[in-house]
KELUMKOL-214353 format. One line per 2 residues: for each residue x, y, z of N, C-alpha, C. Coordinates in steps of 0.1 Angstrom, whole numbers. Example, Ala and Ser with C-alpha at 12.3 -4.5 7.8 and 13.67 -1.06 7.14 Angstrom:
132 -57 78 123 -45 78 132 -33 78 ~ 128 -22 71 137 -11 71 129 0 79
***
This chain:
984 -70 1174 985 -68 1158 999 -72 1154 ~ 1009 -73 1163 1021 -77 1160 1022 -93 1157
1012 -101 1166 1014 -112 1163 1008 -119 1149 ~ 1001 -111 1143 995 -113 1131 1000 -106 1118
1008 -98 1122 1016 -89 1114 1019 -95 1098 ~ 1025 -107 1099 1027 -114 1085 1015 -118 1078
1004 -121 1087 992 -125 1079 984 -114 1074 ~ 986 -102 1081 981 -92 1073 987 -86 1062
999 -87 1061 1008 -82 1050 1019 -93 1046 ~ 1015 -105 1040 1023 -115 1037 1033 -110 1025
1031 -101 1018 1041 -99 1009 1048 -85 1012 ~ 1048 -83 1024 1056 -69 1028 1055 -59 1019
1043 -53 1015 1042 -43 1008 1045 -29 1016 ~ 1052 -20 1011 1054 -8 1017 1044 2 1017
1035 3 1008 1025 9 1010 1011 4 1007 ~ 1003 4 1016 989 -2 1017 983 1 1028
970 0 1030 962 0 1043 951 -13 1043 ~ 948 -13 1055 938 -24 1056 923 -17 1064
912 -21 1060 902 -13 1066 897 -25 1076 ~ 894 -24 1089 891 -34 1096 878 -30 1103
870 -41 1108 857 -37 1115 860 -41 1129 ~ 857 -34 1137 858 -37 1154 843 -39 1156
839 -49 1163 825 -52 1167 825 -51 1183 ~ 814 -43 1188 813 -43 1200 798 -45 1204
796 -46 1219 781 -49 1223 780 -40 1235 ~ 768 -36 1237 764 -31 1251 755 -39 1256
757 -42 1272 744 -48 1279 736 -38 1283 ~ 727 -44 1291 716 -34 1296 719 -24 1308
732 -26 1311 740 -18 1321 748 -9 1312 ~ 749 -6 1301 758 0 1293 771 -4 1293
774 -17 1298 788 -23 1300 792 -26 1285 ~ 804 -22 1280 808 -26 1268 817 -37 1267
814 -46 1256 820 -58 1254 827 -59 1240 ~ 837 -62 1240 846 -65 1226 840 -78 1220
837 -80 1208 833 -89 1201 842 -96 1194 ~ 847 -90 1184 855 -94 1172 862 -83 1164
871 -86 1155 876 -79 1145 874 -85 1132 ~ 868 -78 1120 866 -84 1107 877 -76 1098
881 -86 1091 891 -80 1081 882 -76 1068 ~ 873 -78 1068 864 -76 1055 850 -70 1061
850 -60 1066 838 -54 1072 826 -50 1060 ~ 815 -51 1065 804 -46 1056 804 -31 1056
802 -26 1045 805 -10 1044 790 -5 1037 ~ 779 -13 1039 765 -8 1034 760 -1 1044
752 8 1041 748 18 1050 730 15 1053 ~ 724 8 1044 711 3 1045 702 13 1049
703 26 1043 694 37 1044 696 45 1058 ~ 706 40 1063 706 48 1080 717 60 1078
711 74 1080 719 83 1079 732 84 1087 ~ 732 79 1099 743 79 1109 753 70 1100
751 57 1097 759 50 1090 765 59 1076 ~ 757 63 1068 762 69 1057 772 81 1061
770 89 1071 780 97 1075 794 91 1080 ~ 793 82 1089 804 73 1093 812 68 1084
806 60 1074 813 54 1065 819 63 1054 ~ 811 73 1053 818 82 1042 830 90 1047
831 92 1060 842 99 1067 854 87 1067 ~ 848 77 1073 860 65 1073 866 63 1060
857 63 1048 864 60 1037 874 71 1031 ~ 869 85 1034 877 96 1030 890 98 1039
888 94 1051 900 94 1058 911 85 1056 ~ 905 72 1052 915 61 1046 921 67 1034
914 71 1025 920 76 1013 931 88 1015 ~ 928 99 1023 936 108 1027 948 103 1033
947 95 1044 959 91 1051 966 79 1042 ~ 963 77 1031 972 67 1025 975 73 1009
967 74 1003 967 77 988 973 91 988 ~ 964 99 991 967 116 990 981 117 996
983 112 1007 998 114 1016 1007 108 1007 ~ 1006 98 1001 1016 92 993 1019 97 979
1009 102 971 1010 108 956 1007 122 958 ~ 1001 128 965 996 142 964 1002 152 975
1010 146 986 1014 156 996 1003 162 1002 ~ 993 157 1003 978 162 1007 980 171 1020
988 165 1031 986 172 1045 992 185 1042 ~ 1004 186 1035 1012 199 1033 1002 210 1027
995 207 1017 987 216 1008 973 222 1018 ~ 970 215 1026 957 217 1031 960 221 1046
972 224 1051 976 225 1066 970 235 1072 ~ 967 248 1064 963 262 1069 952 266 1061
940 256 1058 929 262 1052 916 266 1061 ~ 918 265 1074 906 271 1084 907 285 1084
***
């Protein structure tokens, strides 16, 4: 990541985030292989309930870790809600 830091943020913005797609593959022995990282991953769910839940959670987490933290002090307001 440090090797491409200037390509990921060429304008050196102080507040921002990037959603990356990490692709992996399993072989018949369940050995995991890393394939690639995409800087513009597909976020379509294609009617798959598992993808709907995962992508909704990822978008919510990205928002909460960036925008809410920056503008609404989200973490402090919700720290003891359980």
